C-alpha positions in Angstrom: -0.1 0.1 0.1 3.0 2.3 0.5 4.6 1.4 -2.4 4.0 4.7 -4.0 6.3 6.2 -1.4 9.2 4.7 -3.3 8.1 5.6 -6.7 10.3 8.0 -8.4 9.4 11.5 -9.2 12.6 12.6 -11.1 15.8 10.9 -11.3 16.4 9.3 -7.7 14.1 11.5 -5.8 10.9 9.7 -4.5 7.8 10.6 -2.8 9.1 9.6 0.5 12.2 12.0 -0.4 9.9 14.6 -0.7 8.1 13.9 2.5 11.4 13.9 4.4 12.3 17.1 2.7 9.0 19.0 3.6 9.2 17.7 7.1 12.6 18.8 7.8 11.6 22.4 6.3 8.7 22.3 8.7 10.6 21.5 11.6 13.1 24.3 10.8 10.4 26.8 10.6 9.0 25.7 13.9 12.7 25.8 15.7 13.1 29.2 14.2 10.0 30.7 15.7 10.6 29.0 18.9 14.3 30.4 19.2 12.8 33.8 18.0 10.6 33.8 21.0 13.3 32.6 23.4 15.6 35.3 22.1 12.9 38.1 22.5 12.3 36.8 26.2 15.8 36.4 27.3 17.2 39.9 25.5 14.1 42.1 25.5 15.7 44.0 28.6 19.4 43.6 27.8 19.3 45.4 24.3 17.4 47.9 22.1 14.4 46.7 20.1 16.1 47.4 16.8 19.0 45.2 17.7 17.1 42.6 19.2 15.1 42.2 15.8 18.3 42.2 14.0 19.5 39.3 16.3 16.3 37.3 15.6 16.2 37.6 11.9 19.9 36.4 11.9 19.0 33.3 14.0 15.8 32.6 12.1 17.1 32.9 8.4 20.1 30.9 9.6 18.3 28.2 10.5 16.4 28.3 7.5 19.4 28.2 5.4 20.8 25.3 7.3 17.5 23.4 6.6 17.8 24.4 2.9 21.3 23.1 2.6 20.4 19.7 4.5 17.6 18.8 2.2 19.0 19.9 -1.2 20.7 16.4 -1.5 17.4 14.8 -0.5 15.8 16.6 -3.5 18.5 15.6 -5.8 20.4 19.0 -5.9 24.1 19.0 -5.3 25.1 22.1 -3.4 28.6 21.3 -3.5 29.3 23.8 -6.2 27.3 26.4 -4.5 29.0 25.7 -1.3 32.6 26.1 -2.9 31.8 29.3 -4.7 30.0 30.7 -1.2 33.0 29.6 0.9 35.4 31.5 -1.2 33.0 34.5 -1.1 32.5 34.1 2.6 36.4 33.7 3.2 37.0 37.1 1.4 34.2 38.7 3.7 35.4 37.0 6.6 38.9 38.7 6.2 37.3 42.0 5.6 35.0 41.7 8.4 36.9 40.0 11.1 36.7 42.8 13.7 33.0 43.3 13.0 32.5 39.4 13.5 34.7 39.5 16.7 32.5 42.4 18.0 29.1 40.5 17.1 30.2 37.4 18.9 31.6 39.3 22.0 28.2 41.4 22.1 26.1 38.0 22.1 28.4 36.5 24.9 28.1 40.0 27.0 24.3 40.0 26.4 24.3 36.5 28.0 26.5 37.1 30.7 25.0 40.5 31.3 27.7 42.4 33.7 26.2 45.6 33.0 22.9 47.1 32.0 21.5 50.5 30.8 22.0 53.3 33.4 24.9 51.5 35.3 28.0 53.7 36.2 30.8 51.8 35.0 34.6 52.0 34.1 36.1 50.1 31.1 39.8 50.9 30.7 40.1 54.7 30.9 36.6 55.4 30.3 34.2 55.9 33.2 30.5 57.0 32.6 27.0 55.6 32.5 25.9 52.8 29.9 23.8 54.7 27.2 23.4 51.9 24.9 24.2 48.2 24.4 23.8 46.4 20.9 25.5 43.5 19.3 28.6 45.8 17.8 29.3 48.1 20.5 28.4 49.8 23.8 27.8 53.4 24.3 28.6 55.1 27.5 28.1 59.0 28.7 31.2 60.0 30.5 30.8 62.1 33.7 31.8 65.1 31.9 29.0 64.6 29.3 31.0 63.0 26.5 29.7 60.1 24.3 32.0 57.2 24.0 31.5 54.2 21.7 33.4 51.0 22.7 33.5 47.9 20.7 32.2 44.9 22.3 35.5 43.1 21.5 37.1 45.6 23.6 34.6 45.5 26.3 34.8 41.5 26.5 38.5 41.5 26.9 38.7 44.2 29.3 38.1 44.4 33.1 34.8 46.1 33.9 34.1 48.0 37.1 30.5 48.5 37.5 29.7 51.1 40.4 26.1 50.3 40.3 25.8 46.5 40.4 25.7 46.2 44.4 23.1 48.1 46.3 25.4 49.5 48.8 28.9 50.8 48.5 31.8 51.7 51.1 32.8 55.5 51.3 36.0 56.8 52.8 36.5 60.3 53.8 40.1 61.5 54.6 40.5 64.3 56.8 43.7 65.6 58.0 44.1 67.8 61.4 47.1 69.4 62.9 49.3 67.7 65.3 48.4 70.0 68.2 44.8 69.4 67.8 42.9 67.0 69.9 42.4 63.9 67.6 39.9 62.3 70.0 37.7 65.3 69.8 38.0 65.5 66.1 37.0 61.7 66.0 33.9 62.2 68.2 32.6 65.3 66.0 33.2 63.1 62.8 31.6 60.0 64.2 28.4 62.1 65.5 27.9 63.7 62.1 28.2 60.2 60.5 25.8 58.6 62.7 23.4 61.5 62.3 23.2 61.3 58.4 20.1 59.8 57.3 21.8 58.0 54.3 24.6 56.2 56.2 24.1 52.5 57.1 24.0 51.2 60.6 25.0 47.9 59.5 28.0 47.6 58.7 28.7 50.1 61.2 30.6 53.4 60.4 34.2 53.4 61.7 36.3 56.4 62.3 39.9 56.2 63.2 43.5 57.8 62.9 45.1 56.1 59.8 48.2 57.7 59.2 50.6 60.3 60.8 51.6 62.2 57.9 54.2 64.9 57.5 51.9 67.9 57.8 48.8 66.0 59.5 47.2 63.5 61.5 45.1 61.6 59.0 41.6 60.6 60.1 39.5 58.3 58.0 35.7 57.8 58.2 34.7 54.8 56.7 31.1 54.4 56.0 28.5 52.4 53.9 26.1 54.1 52.0 23.4 53.1 49.3 25.0 53.4 46.0 22.5 55.5 44.5 23.5 58.0 47.3 27.2 57.8 47.4 28.2 61.0 45.7 25.5 62.8 47.8 26.6 61.6 51.1 30.2 62.2 50.4 29.5 65.9 49.3 27.1 66.5 52.5 29.4 65.1 54.8 32.9 66.5 53.9 31.2 69.9 54.1 29.6 69.3 57.3 32.8 67.8 58.9 34.6 70.9 57.8 32.2 73.4 59.2 31.9 71.3 62.6 35.9 70.9 63.3 36.6 74.5 62.3 33.8 75.5 64.9 35.7 73.6 67.7 39.2 75.0 66.7 40.5 72.4 64.8 42.0 73.1 61.6 42.9 71.3 58.4 46.5 72.2 58.0 48.5 73.2 54.7 51.5 70.9 53.9 54.3 72.3 55.7 58.1 71.5 55.9 60.6 72.5 58.7 64.1 73.3 57.5 67.3 73.3 60.0 70.2 75.7 59.1 73.4 74.5 60.7 76.7 76.2 60.8 78.6 76.7 57.5 81.2 74.1 57.0 84.7 75.3 57.7 
C-alpha cells in the first residue's frame, strides 16, 4: 500500500524523499519561531528593540538556510558547487569583516553574561560613565563630563569592567587631616557623630572612624562608611562640608602642607 512512497518523481527522488524534505523544512520553521520567541524573552531588557529584531532575523534565517542546505541532496540537488563558491566569497568577506564578527560574537556573550545594564555607572579601561546603549556591535557610555564614547564589544569583553551600580551598597572613605596640636579624640568624636546622624549612612555595617596615618603635615583621620550606591556622591559631598564646618567651629584646623628646614653652621 505504501509502495507509492518509493515511486520515483524524477531521477532518484521519490515521494518519500519529498515528504522527508518537507518535514525537515517544516521543523526548521517551527524551530526558528521557537528560537525567536526565546531570544525576545531573554534579551528584551538587555538590548534595544532594533538590535533585538536584527538578532532574531539572523538566527531565524540562519536556521532556514541550514535546513535548505540539508534537504538539497534529498531533493537531488548538489550544493557542493554552491558551497564552494559561497565558501570563497565567505572567506573573503570574513577577512574583510573579522573585527565586525569579533564584536558581534563578543556582544552575544556580553548579553548572555550581562555584566552591565542600561543606566549603570561603569569603568572600562580609561573610560568611566553611564551606559547609554548596548547593541550587538558596540556599547555606548556617557562620561561624567558629558562626552559620548562608543566602545567596540570585543574591547569590552576582553577588558576588566568595574560596575559601580551593581551592588546596592558601597563603601565611602572620607580622609580628613588635622594639625598635630589638635585633639584627635575630639575630632574623631565630632566626625563620628556627624556620620551617625546622617540619614543616608548605614547602621550595618557600622561606620568606623579612626586615625589612619601620621603624615608629614597632619594627623590623617579616616571615616569609613557604607551607604546606598545611588546616594554615594550625595553622602560624600554633604558629609565633607559638614565635617569641615563642625571641626573648624571647635578650633580644629585642616593644615596646609608644611616642612621644617634646619640651618646648621657653615662648613669650615
